[in-house]
SEFIZA-3560 file (N, C-alpha, C; in Angstrom, 3 decimals):
REM SEFIZA-3560
<numar><xx>251.767</xx><yy>224.905</yy><zz>173.857</zz><atom>N</atom></numar>
<numar><xx>252.471</xx><yy>223.791</yy><zz>174.806</zz><atom>CA</atom></numar>
<numar><xx>252.677</xx><yy>222.310</yy><zz>174.487</zz><atom>C</atom></numar>
<numar><xx>251.303</xx><yy>221.481</yy><zz>174.108</zz><atom>N</atom></numar>
<numar><xx>251.315</xx><yy>219.934</yy><zz>173.172</zz><atom>CA</atom></numar>
<numar><xx>252.257</xx><yy>220.562</yy><zz>172.126</zz><atom>C</atom></numar>
<numar><xx>252.795</xx><yy>221.593</yy><zz>171.382</zz><atom>N</atom></numar>
<numar><xx>252.824</xx><yy>221.633</yy><zz>169.985</zz><atom>CA</atom></numar>
<numar><xx>254.171</xx><yy>220.865</yy><zz>170.857</zz><atom>C</atom></numar>
<numar><xx>255.090</xx><yy>221.860</yy><zz>172.003</zz><atom>N</atom></numar>
<numar><xx>256.787</xx><yy>222.144</yy><zz>172.113</zz><atom>CA</atom></numar>
<numar><xx>257.273</xx><yy>220.584</yy><zz>171.812</zz><atom>C</atom></numar>
<numar><xx>256.036</xx><yy>220.087</yy><zz>173.201</zz><atom>N</atom></numar>
<numar><xx>256.622</xx><yy>218.360</yy><zz>173.311</zz><atom>CA</atom></numar>
<numar><xx>256.514</xx><yy>217.439</yy><zz>172.064</zz><atom>C</atom></numar>
<numar><xx>255.413</xx><yy>217.533</yy><zz>171.159</zz><atom>N</atom></numar>
<numar><xx>255.727</xx><yy>216.779</yy><zz>170.097</zz><atom>CA</atom></numar>
<numar><xx>256.898</xx><yy>217.195</yy><zz>168.919</zz><atom>C</atom></numar>
<numar><xx>257.318</xx><yy>218.537</yy><zz>169.270</zz><atom>N</atom></numar>
<numar><xx>258.269</xx><yy>218.983</yy><zz>168.240</zz><atom>CA</atom></numar>
<numar><xx>259.490</xx><yy>218.161</yy><zz>169.085</zz><atom>C</atom></numar>
<numar><xx>259.631</xx><yy>218.021</yy><zz>169.955</zz><atom>N</atom></numar>
<numar><xx>260.957</xx><yy>217.259</yy><zz>170.980</zz><atom>CA</atom></numar>
<numar><xx>260.900</xx><yy>215.904</yy><zz>170.736</zz><atom>C</atom></numar>
<numar><xx>259.444</xx><yy>215.342</yy><zz>170.691</zz><atom>N</atom></numar>
<numar><xx>259.722</xx><yy>214.040</yy><zz>170.592</zz><atom>CA</atom></numar>
<numar><xx>259.745</xx><yy>213.285</yy><zz>169.223</zz><atom>C</atom></numar>
<numar><xx>259.877</xx><yy>214.712</yy><zz>167.878</zz><atom>N</atom></numar>
<numar><xx>260.057</xx><yy>214.142</yy><zz>167.052</zz><atom>CA</atom></numar>
<numar><xx>261.541</xx><yy>214.573</yy><zz>166.248</zz><atom>C</atom></numar>
<numar><xx>262.168</xx><yy>215.090</yy><zz>166.765</zz><atom>N</atom></numar>
<numar><xx>263.013</xx><yy>215.504</yy><zz>166.408</zz><atom>CA</atom></numar>
<numar><xx>263.810</xx><yy>214.441</yy><zz>167.153</zz><atom>C</atom></numar>
<numar><xx>263.717</xx><yy>214.029</yy><zz>168.662</zz><atom>N</atom></numar>
<numar><xx>264.583</xx><yy>213.337</yy><zz>169.237</zz><atom>CA</atom></numar>
<numar><xx>264.343</xx><yy>212.040</yy><zz>168.463</zz><atom>C</atom></numar>
<numar><xx>263.603</xx><yy>211.834</yy><zz>167.847</zz><atom>N</atom></numar>
<numar><xx>263.403</xx><yy>209.972</yy><zz>167.011</zz><atom>CA</atom></numar>
<numar><xx>264.119</xx><yy>210.722</yy><zz>165.584</zz><atom>C</atom></numar>
<numar><xx>264.017</xx><yy>211.778</yy><zz>165.325</zz><atom>N</atom></numar>
<numar><xx>265.023</xx><yy>211.930</yy><zz>164.213</zz><atom>CA</atom></numar>
<numar><xx>266.831</xx><yy>212.126</yy><zz>164.119</zz><atom>C</atom></numar>
<numar><xx>267.027</xx><yy>212.485</yy><zz>165.849</zz><atom>N</atom></numar>
<numar><xx>268.207</xx><yy>212.338</yy><zz>165.998</zz><atom>CA</atom></numar>
<numar><xx>268.943</xx><yy>211.044</yy><zz>166.266</zz><atom>C</atom></numar>
<numar><xx>267.828</xx><yy>210.414</yy><zz>166.987</zz><atom>N</atom></numar>
<numar><xx>267.962</xx><yy>208.983</yy><zz>167.246</zz><atom>CA</atom></numar>
<numar><xx>268.311</xx><yy>207.948</yy><zz>165.885</zz><atom>C</atom></numar>
<numar><xx>267.329</xx><yy>208.338</yy><zz>164.869</zz><atom>N</atom></numar>
<numar><xx>268.033</xx><yy>207.366</yy><zz>163.848</zz><atom>CA</atom></numar>
<numar><xx>268.990</xx><yy>208.234</yy><zz>163.038</zz><atom>C</atom></numar>
<numar><xx>269.244</xx><yy>209.579</yy><zz>162.502</zz><atom>N</atom></numar>
<numar><xx>270.654</xx><yy>209.516</yy><zz>162.378</zz><atom>CA</atom></numar>
<numar><xx>271.526</xx><yy>209.037</yy><zz>163.070</zz><atom>C</atom></numar>
<numar><xx>271.431</xx><yy>208.848</yy><zz>164.385</zz><atom>N</atom></numar>
<numar><xx>272.926</xx><yy>208.091</yy><zz>164.950</zz><atom>CA</atom></numar>
<numar><xx>273.018</xx><yy>206.958</yy><zz>164.543</zz><atom>C</atom></numar>
<numar><xx>271.980</xx><yy>206.169</yy><zz>164.419</zz><atom>N</atom></numar>
<numar><xx>271.645</xx><yy>204.788</yy><zz>164.184</zz><atom>CA</atom></numar>
<numar><xx>272.342</xx><yy>204.497</yy><zz>162.674</zz><atom>C</atom></numar>
<numar><xx>271.973</xx><yy>205.723</yy><zz>162.101</zz><atom>N</atom></numar>
<numar><xx>272.376</xx><yy>205.715</yy><zz>160.275</zz><atom>CA</atom></numar>
<numar><xx>274.000</xx><yy>205.302</yy><zz>160.283</zz><atom>C</atom></numar>
<numar><xx>274.405</xx><yy>207.204</yy><zz>161.396</zz><atom>N</atom></numar>
<numar><xx>275.832</xx><yy>206.310</yy><zz>161.587</zz><atom>CA</atom></numar>
<numar><xx>276.281</xx><yy>205.737</yy><zz>162.145</zz><atom>C</atom></numar>
<numar><xx>275.907</xx><yy>204.923</yy><zz>163.155</zz><atom>N</atom></numar>
<numar><xx>276.484</xx><yy>203.373</yy><zz>163.484</zz><atom>CA</atom></numar>
<numar><xx>276.742</xx><yy>202.415</yy><zz>162.492</zz><atom>C</atom></numar>
<numar><xx>275.267</xx><yy>202.426</yy><zz>161.456</zz><atom>N</atom></numar>
<numar><xx>275.374</xx><yy>201.381</yy><zz>160.661</zz><atom>CA</atom></numar>
<numar><xx>277.037</xx><yy>201.925</yy><zz>159.788</zz><atom>C</atom></numar>
<numar><xx>276.900</xx><yy>203.155</yy><zz>159.290</zz><atom>N</atom></numar>
<numar><xx>278.238</xx><yy>203.470</yy><zz>158.090</zz><atom>CA</atom></numar>
<numar><xx>279.274</xx><yy>202.964</yy><zz>159.032</zz><atom>C</atom></numar>
<numar><xx>279.255</xx><yy>203.791</yy><zz>159.922</zz><atom>N</atom></numar>
<numar><xx>280.636</xx><yy>202.943</yy><zz>160.558</zz><atom>CA</atom></numar>
<numar><xx>280.847</xx><yy>201.342</yy><zz>160.359</zz><atom>C</atom></numar>
<numar><xx>279.909</xx><yy>200.260</yy><zz>161.138</zz><atom>N</atom></numar>
<numar><xx>280.354</xx><yy>199.576</yy><zz>160.992</zz><atom>CA</atom></numar>
<numar><xx>280.327</xx><yy>198.572</yy><zz>159.202</zz><atom>C</atom></numar>
<numar><xx>280.231</xx><yy>199.376</yy><zz>158.621</zz><atom>N</atom></numar>
<numar><xx>279.964</xx><yy>198.942</yy><zz>157.154</zz><atom>CA</atom></numar>
<numar><xx>281.588</xx><yy>199.142</yy><zz>156.657</zz><atom>C</atom></numar>
<numar><xx>282.023</xx><yy>200.660</yy><zz>157.091</zz><atom>N</atom></numar>
<numar><xx>283.326</xx><yy>200.875</yy><zz>156.413</zz><atom>CA</atom></numar>
<numar><xx>284.313</xx><yy>199.812</yy><zz>157.551</zz><atom>C</atom></numar>
<numar><xx>284.118</xx><yy>199.353</yy><zz>158.816</zz><atom>N</atom></numar>
<numar><xx>285.049</xx><yy>198.642</yy><zz>159.522</zz><atom>CA</atom></numar>
<numar><xx>285.098</xx><yy>197.662</yy><zz>159.257</zz><atom>C</atom></numar>
<numar><xx>283.906</xx><yy>196.895</yy><zz>158.637</zz><atom>N</atom></numar>
<numar><xx>283.806</xx><yy>195.477</yy><zz>157.657</zz><atom>CA</atom></numar>
<numar><xx>284.775</xx><yy>195.274</yy><zz>156.630</zz><atom>C</atom></numar>
<numar><xx>284.726</xx><yy>196.303</yy><zz>155.822</zz><atom>N</atom></numar>
<numar><xx>284.869</xx><yy>196.401</yy><zz>154.720</zz><atom>CA</atom></numar>
<numar><xx>286.727</xx><yy>196.765</yy><zz>154.737</zz><atom>C</atom></numar>
<numar><xx>287.311</xx><yy>197.177</yy><zz>155.841</zz><atom>N</atom></numar>
<numar><xx>288.432</xx><yy>197.593</yy><zz>155.935</zz><atom>CA</atom></numar>
<numar><xx>288.742</xx><yy>196.108</yy><zz>156.265</zz><atom>C</atom></numar>
<numar><xx>288.329</xx><yy>195.277</yy><zz>157.465</zz><atom>N</atom></numar>
<numar><xx>288.438</xx><yy>194.055</yy><zz>157.683</zz><atom>CA</atom></numar>
<numar><xx>288.846</xx><yy>192.879</yy><zz>156.322</zz><atom>C</atom></numar>
<numar><xx>287.852</xx><yy>192.807</yy><zz>155.285</zz><atom>N</atom></numar>
<numar><xx>288.225</xx><yy>192.579</yy><zz>154.551</zz><atom>CA</atom></numar>
<numar><xx>288.495</xx><yy>192.444</yy><zz>153.416</zz><atom>C</atom></numar>
<numar><xx>288.977</xx><yy>194.005</yy><zz>152.904</zz><atom>N</atom></numar>
<numar><xx>290.062</xx><yy>194.323</yy><zz>152.473</zz><atom>CA</atom></numar>
<numar><xx>291.515</xx><yy>193.798</yy><zz>153.144</zz><atom>C</atom></numar>
<numar><xx>291.942</xx><yy>193.639</yy><zz>154.397</zz><atom>N</atom></numar>
<numar><xx>292.930</xx><yy>193.718</yy><zz>154.840</zz><atom>CA</atom></numar>
<numar><xx>293.035</xx><yy>192.487</yy><zz>155.041</zz><atom>C</atom></numar>
<numar><xx>292.066</xx><yy>191.646</yy><zz>154.720</zz><atom>N</atom></numar>
<numar><xx>292.055</xx><yy>189.691</yy><zz>155.351</zz><atom>CA</atom></numar>
<numar><xx>292.263</xx><yy>189.283</yy><zz>153.973</zz><atom>C</atom></numar>
<numar><xx>291.817</xx><yy>190.096</yy><zz>152.843</zz><atom>N</atom></numar>
<numar><xx>292.172</xx><yy>189.827</yy><zz>151.581</zz><atom>CA</atom></numar>
<numar><xx>293.652</xx><yy>189.810</yy><zz>150.795</zz><atom>C</atom></numar>
<numar><xx>294.208</xx><yy>190.928</yy><zz>151.096</zz><atom>N</atom></numar>
<numar><xx>295.513</xx><yy>191.402</yy><zz>151.150</zz><atom>CA</atom></numar>
<numar><xx>296.527</xx><yy>190.536</yy><zz>151.974</zz><atom>C</atom></numar>
<numar><xx>296.223</xx><yy>189.653</yy><zz>152.930</zz><atom>N</atom></numar>
<numar><xx>297.024</xx><yy>188.880</yy><zz>153.942</zz><atom>CA</atom></numar>
<numar><xx>297.042</xx><yy>187.761</yy><zz>153.323</zz><atom>C</atom></numar>
<numar><xx>296.152</xx><yy>187.448</yy><zz>152.772</zz><atom>N</atom></numar>
<numar><xx>295.614</xx><yy>185.587</yy><zz>152.157</zz><atom>CA</atom></numar>
<numar><xx>296.660</xx><yy>186.010</yy><zz>151.358</zz><atom>C</atom></numar>
<numar><xx>296.382</xx><yy>186.827</yy><zz>150.040</zz><atom>N</atom></numar>
<numar><xx>297.253</xx><yy>187.510</yy><zz>148.692</zz><atom>CA</atom></numar>
<numar><xx>298.664</xx><yy>187.237</yy><zz>148.863</zz><atom>C</atom></numar>
<numar><xx>298.770</xx><yy>187.723</yy><zz>150.067</zz><atom>N</atom></numar>
<numar><xx>300.433</xx><yy>187.665</yy><zz>150.414</zz><atom>CA</atom></numar>
<numar><xx>301.244</xx><yy>186.360</yy><zz>150.906</zz><atom>C</atom></numar>
<numar><xx>300.493</xx><yy>185.654</yy><zz>151.529</zz><atom>N</atom></numar>
<numar><xx>300.597</xx><yy>184.430</yy><zz>152.220</zz><atom>CA</atom></numar>
<numar><xx>300.687</xx><yy>184.012</yy><zz>150.428</zz><atom>C</atom></numar>
<numar><xx>300.002</xx><yy>183.722</yy><zz>149.904</zz><atom>N</atom></numar>
<numar><xx>300.107</xx><yy>182.844</yy><zz>148.815</zz><atom>CA</atom></numar>
<numar><xx>301.204</xx><yy>183.238</yy><zz>147.742</zz><atom>C</atom></numar>
<numar><xx>301.561</xx><yy>184.353</yy><zz>147.671</zz><atom>N</atom></numar>
<numar><xx>302.637</xx><yy>184.936</yy><zz>146.846</zz><atom>CA</atom></numar>
<numar><xx>304.153</xx><yy>184.522</yy><zz>147.772</zz><atom>C</atom></numar>
<numar><xx>304.182</xx><yy>184.343</yy><zz>148.606</zz><atom>N</atom></numar>
<numar><xx>304.917</xx><yy>183.978</yy><zz>149.534</zz><atom>CA</atom></numar>
<numar><xx>305.168</xx><yy>182.612</yy><zz>149.174</zz><atom>C</atom></numar>
<numar><xx>304.106</xx><yy>181.241</yy><zz>149.652</zz><atom>N</atom></numar>
<numar><xx>304.302</xx><yy>180.278</yy><zz>148.769</zz><atom>CA</atom></numar>
<numar><xx>304.555</xx><yy>180.006</yy><zz>147.471</zz><atom>C</atom></numar>
<numar><xx>304.554</xx><yy>180.651</yy><zz>146.795</zz><atom>N</atom></numar>
<numar><xx>304.562</xx><yy>180.625</yy><zz>145.374</zz><atom>CA</atom></numar>
<numar><xx>306.189</xx><yy>180.928</yy><zz>144.866</zz><atom>C</atom></numar>
<numar><xx>306.336</xx><yy>182.119</yy><zz>146.026</zz><atom>N</atom></numar>
<numar><xx>308.108</xx><yy>182.345</yy><zz>145.834</zz><atom>CA</atom></numar>
<numar><xx>308.864</xx><yy>181.125</yy><zz>146.652</zz><atom>C</atom></numar>
<numar><xx>308.313</xx><yy>180.774</yy><zz>147.746</zz><atom>N</atom></numar>
<numar><xx>309.407</xx><yy>179.952</yy><zz>148.405</zz><atom>CA</atom></numar>
<numar><xx>309.485</xx><yy>178.631</yy><zz>147.644</zz><atom>C</atom></numar>
<numar><xx>308.202</xx><yy>178.151</yy><zz>146.384</zz><atom>N</atom></numar>
<numar><xx>308.455</xx><yy>176.921</yy><zz>145.963</zz><atom>CA</atom></numar>
<numar><xx>309.301</xx><yy>177.116</yy><zz>144.563</zz><atom>C</atom></numar>
<numar><xx>309.263</xx><yy>178.364</yy><zz>144.041</zz><atom>N</atom></numar>
<numar><xx>310.233</xx><yy>178.561</yy><zz>143.086</zz><atom>CA</atom></numar>
<numar><xx>311.202</xx><yy>178.548</yy><zz>143.634</zz><atom>C</atom></numar>
<numar><xx>311.925</xx><yy>179.111</yy><zz>144.666</zz><atom>N</atom></numar>
<numar><xx>313.420</xx><yy>179.068</yy><zz>145.188</zz><atom>CA</atom></numar>
<numar><xx>313.391</xx><yy>177.774</yy><zz>145.911</zz><atom>C</atom></numar>
<numar><xx>312.377</xx><yy>176.704</yy><zz>145.995</zz><atom>N</atom></numar>
<numar><xx>312.990</xx><yy>175.530</yy><zz>147.024</zz><atom>CA</atom></numar>
<numar><xx>314.482</xx><yy>174.460</yy><zz>145.983</zz><atom>C</atom></numar>
<numar><xx>314.756</xx><yy>173.766</yy><zz>146.690</zz><atom>N</atom></numar>
<numar><xx>316.111</xx><yy>172.972</yy><zz>145.957</zz><atom>CA</atom></numar>
<numar><xx>315.397</xx><yy>171.626</yy><zz>145.395</zz><atom>C</atom></numar>
<numar><xx>315.533</xx><yy>172.039</yy><zz>143.851</zz><atom>N</atom></numar>
<numar><xx>314.994</xx><yy>170.536</yy><zz>143.384</zz><atom>CA</atom></numar>
<numar><xx>315.794</xx><yy>169.271</yy><zz>143.059</zz><atom>C</atom></numar>
//
């Protein structure tokens, strides 16, 4: 009987650890997405500035 309760606790902690790792992986993926998207938005803004500067009346 005590063996069953110990197994439940161990598998519960494994499940919690697995869920925590999944949560961390989602966080890393989300952060990477925002960094990549932010970099592209910044690059597009800089390219827009160069385009406007090239076509400005001088």
